[in-house]
C-alpha positions as CSV (number, residue, x, y, z in Angstrom):
1,M,-19.9,-11.6,-1.1
2,R,-18.3,-11.2,-4.4
3,A,-15.2,-8.9,-4.3
4,R,-15.6,-5.6,-5.7
5,T,-13.1,-3.0,-6.7
6,L,-12.8,0.1,-4.4
7,P,-14.3,3.0,-6.2
8,R,-12.6,6.3,-6.7
9,S,-14.6,7.9,-4.0
10,F,-13.1,5.8,-1.3
11,Y,-9.8,7.1,-1.9
12,R,-10.8,10.7,-2.5
13,R,-10.8,11.4,1.3
14,D,-8.0,12.1,3.8
15,S,-5.3,9.5,3.9
16,R,-5.9,9.3,7.6
17,V,-9.4,8.3,7.2
18,V,-8.6,5.9,4.2
19,A,-5.7,4.2,6.0
20,P,-7.5,2.0,8.7
21,E,-10.4,1.4,6.4
22,L,-7.8,-0.2,4.0
23,L,-7.2,-2.9,6.6
24,N,-8.4,-6.3,5.4
25,K,-8.9,-5.0,1.9
26,V,-7.4,-7.2,-0.7
27,L,-4.5,-6.3,-3.1
28,R,-4.9,-8.1,-6.3
29,S,-2.7,-8.4,-9.3
30,S,-3.9,-9.9,-12.7
31,V,-1.0,-9.0,-15.1
32,D,-1.2,-10.4,-18.7
33,G,0.0,-13.9,-18.8
34,A,1.0,-14.3,-15.2
35,P,-1.0,-16.2,-12.5
36,P,-3.4,-14.0,-10.4
37,L,-1.9,-12.7,-7.0
38,A,-3.8,-11.7,-3.9
39,A,-2.9,-10.6,-0.4
40,R,-5.0,-9.1,2.6
41,I,-3.7,-5.8,3.7
42,V,-2.8,-5.8,7.4
43,E,-0.6,-2.7,7.8
44,V,-0.7,0.8,6.5
45,E,0.7,4.2,7.2
46,A,-1.1,7.7,6.3
47,Y,1.0,10.5,4.8
48,A,-0.6,14.0,4.9
49,G,1.3,16.2,2.2
50,A,2.2,19.8,3.1
51,E,1.1,19.4,6.8
52,D,3.3,16.5,7.3
53,P,7.1,16.8,7.3
54,G,7.4,12.9,7.0
55,S,5.6,12.9,3.6
56,H,7.3,13.0,0.2
57,G,4.9,15.8,-0.7
58,Y,5.9,18.2,2.2
59,R,8.2,20.5,0.1
60,G,5.9,20.4,-3.0
61,E,5.8,18.6,-6.3
62,T,8.9,17.1,-8.0
63,P,9.2,14.6,-11.0
64,R,9.5,12.0,-8.5
65,T,6.2,12.7,-6.5
66,R,4.1,13.8,-9.6
67,T,1.7,10.9,-9.0
68,M,1.3,11.7,-5.3
69,F,-0.2,15.0,-6.2
70,G,-2.4,13.5,-8.9
71,R,-5.8,11.9,-9.0
72,A,-7.0,9.7,-6.1
73,G,-6.9,6.0,-6.7
74,H,-3.5,5.7,-8.4
75,L,-0.5,4.0,-7.1
76,Y,2.5,6.2,-6.0
77,V,5.6,3.9,-6.3
78,Y,9.0,5.3,-5.1
79,F,12.6,3.8,-4.7
80,T,14.1,4.0,-1.3
81,Y,17.5,3.1,0.3
82,G,18.9,2.7,-3.2
83,M,17.4,-0.8,-3.5
84,H,13.7,-1.1,-2.5
85,W,10.4,-0.1,-4.0
86,C,7.4,0.9,-1.8
87,A,3.7,1.5,-3.0
88,N,1.1,3.9,-1.9
89,A,-2.4,4.5,-2.7
90,V,-3.0,8.2,-3.6
91,C,-5.8,9.8,-1.5
92,G,-7.5,13.1,-1.2
93,E,-8.0,15.9,-3.9
94,V,-5.7,16.7,-6.7
95,G,-2.6,18.7,-5.5
96,E,-2.9,17.4,-1.8
97,S,-0.3,14.7,-2.1
98,S,-2.2,12.6,0.4
99,A,-1.4,8.9,0.4
100,V,-1.3,5.6,2.4
101,L,1.8,3.4,2.2
102,L,1.0,-0.3,1.9
103,R,3.2,-1.7,4.6
104,A,2.3,-5.4,4.8
105,A,-0.2,-8.0,3.6
106,A,-1.1,-11.6,4.4
107,P,-0.8,-13.8,1.2
108,L,-4.1,-15.3,-0.2
109,E,-3.4,-16.4,-3.7
110,G,-0.4,-17.3,-6.0
111,L,1.9,-18.1,-3.1
112,E,4.3,-19.9,-5.4
113,V,4.8,-16.8,-7.6
114,L,5.0,-14.6,-4.7
115,R,7.7,-16.9,-3.0
116,A,9.8,-17.1,-6.3
117,N,9.6,-13.3,-6.6
118,R,11.0,-12.9,-3.1
119,G,13.6,-15.6,-3.5
120,P,15.4,-17.5,-0.6
121,A,15.0,-14.7,2.0
122,A,11.3,-15.8,2.3
123,R,11.5,-19.0,4.1
124,R,8.2,-18.8,5.9
125,E,4.9,-17.7,4.4
126,R,4.9,-14.8,6.8
127,D,8.2,-13.5,5.2
128,L,6.4,-12.9,1.8
129,C,4.7,-9.5,2.3
130,S,5.8,-8.5,5.9
131,G,7.0,-5.1,4.9
132,P,6.4,-2.5,2.2
133,A,9.5,-3.5,0.2
134,K,8.8,-7.1,0.5
135,L,5.2,-6.6,-0.5
136,C,6.3,-4.8,-3.8
137,Q,9.0,-7.4,-4.4
138,A,6.4,-10.4,-4.0
139,F,4.0,-8.6,-6.5
140,G,6.8,-7.4,-8.8
141,I,5.8,-3.8,-8.3
142,D,8.4,-1.4,-9.4
143,R,8.7,2.1,-11.2
144,A,6.8,0.8,-14.2
145,F,3.7,0.8,-11.8
146,D,4.0,4.4,-10.7
147,G,0.6,6.0,-11.7
148,A,-1.2,2.6,-12.1
149,D,-5.0,3.0,-11.7
150,L,-6.2,1.1,-8.8
151,V,-9.8,1.7,-9.9
152,T,-9.6,0.8,-13.6
153,G,-6.9,-1.7,-13.1
154,D,-5.1,-0.4,-16.1
155,R,-1.9,-2.3,-15.2
156,G,-3.4,-5.3,-13.4
157,L,-3.4,-4.0,-10.0
158,R,-6.6,-3.4,-8.1
159,I,-7.6,-3.2,-4.3
160,T,-10.8,-5.0,-3.8
161,D,-13.3,-5.6,-0.7
162,D,-14.4,-9.2,-0.4
163,G,-16.6,-8.5,2.6
164,V,-14.1,-8.9,5.4
165,P,-14.4,-5.5,7.6
166,P,-11.5,-3.6,8.9
167,P,-10.9,-4.5,12.6
168,D,-13.0,-2.7,15.2
169,R,-9.8,-2.1,17.2
170,P,-6.8,-2.0,15.0
171,R,-3.3,-1.5,16.5
172,V,-2.3,2.3,16.3
173,T,1.3,3.2,16.6
174,R,3.7,6.0,15.4
175,R,5.1,5.6,11.7
176,I,8.3,3.5,11.3
177,G,11.7,4.9,10.1
178,L,11.0,8.5,9.9
179,S,13.3,11.4,11.3
180,A,10.6,14.1,10.7
181,G,6.9,13.7,11.6
182,A,7.6,10.6,13.7
183,E,5.4,11.6,16.4
184,H,2.2,11.1,14.6
185,E,0.3,7.9,15.3
186,W,-0.6,7.3,11.7
187,R,0.3,3.7,11.4
188,W,-2.6,1.2,11.7
189,C,-2.3,-2.7,11.7
190,V,-4.2,-5.8,12.2
191,A,-3.4,-6.6,16.0
192,G,-1.8,-10.0,16.4
193,D,-1.4,-10.8,12.4
194,P,1.8,-12.5,11.8
195,N,2.3,-10.7,8.5
196,V,2.6,-7.4,10.2
197,S,6.2,-6.0,9.8
198,R,7.0,-5.4,13.5
């Protein structure tokens, strides 16, 4: 099957529906002048806006979270712990602040570039994208990609379907590293995949 870019309608649903369906989809980067990069998404977390105290959108829109409140199918990128970038696929309708955090992926293409971007900390292939900050570092995703359209690929990033279905029985757990909303089991991953963050 030829890989196809996920349509806007895929994202225009509740993040808790979208998240498990993103498993085994492929994040692709084709930024001008750089080798193509690709990695299969193996871990995600859903965030549900105003009903979710763990979400950046819980208390309403701010300059930082504006993209999260925008149109589905865009990338919401934020800085955390004063050192890391994290990337989320915006879901739902405009104003809902529904999103899916891309937590981990299995490298497929451009391993040398992914490795160079990650630096000496990535000794093994499974160290390249096994966490949300690692994934962003490997793909070179930073604030410049906040608002990137994953459907049109306006900044070189897309999520595609190459025919590999989501797992029938993904592992489901509580989300990681939250002080509020930690009770929700809104984290999904491909069971047994070595690239999963934990």
